[in-house]
N, C-alpha and C positions, 0 to 999 in steps of 0.2 A: 649528303643526306643529314637532316637534323631531326632528332626525335625530341618531342616535348609533350608535357602533360596537357598543356593548354593549346588553344589555336594560335596564340601569339606569344612570342618570346620577348620578355622584358630584360632590361639591363641587369636586374637582380638574378636572372636565371643563368647568366654567363659568368664564368670564372675567368678573370684575366690570366693570360698565359703564364706570367711570372708566378702568380699565386698557385695556379694549377700544378706547375712543376714542383713547387715546394710541398704542396699537400701530398702528392704522389710519392715524392722522395722520403718524406718523413714517415709515412705509413709503410712504404716498401722497405726502408732500411731499418725499421724498428726491430729491436731484439727484445723478446719478452724475458726479462731477468727474473720474473716471478716463477718461472719454470725451474729455476736453479734452486738447489737446496738452500734454505735460509738458516739452517742450523750453524753454518760456518761460511766464511768467505772462501771462494775458490782461489787457488793459485792461478797465476797468469797462464801457466802451462795447461791446467785443467780447463780454464776458460777458452783458450785457443782450441783445445781438442773438442770441447762441446760446440763451439762455433763452426768448426770444420764439419762436424757431424750434422749440425743444423743446415749448413750450406749444401751438403750432399743430399740431405732429405729434400730440400727445396728444389734441387736440380735432378731429382729422381735418380740419384746415383751416378750421374754422368760426370766423371772426374775431370775431363777436359774443360767442360763448362764451369764446373766448380772452381777449378784453378784460375780460370780467366776472371770469374766474378770476384774471387778473393784477391786478385791481382798478385798471384804468386806463380812461380814456375810450376809446370806440371810435375816435374821431377821432385820438387819440394813437397808438393801435395802427396805424392806416392810415398816419399820418405816419412812424412809425418804419419800417414795412415799405417805404415809398417810399425813405427814406434808406438802407435796407439794400441796395436795388437798385443804388445808385451806388457 
């Protein structure tokens, strides 16, 4: 099924596969650094903790999916979350 605004699809309406993948990846993987405090730079540890929190939010709290998306072991995620509590 193809959805289009016009009756005819032109070459300009189609995104080449290699460009479509790049567009999705760049938007999908973007991290909004403007949400982070600009009064000082974060330490790497603080940045990691904020990114883990962000990933959990995106995955609606599903830790197994979050660990997989972050490409870390599930146990590592649980350990980091425990450390973040303190």
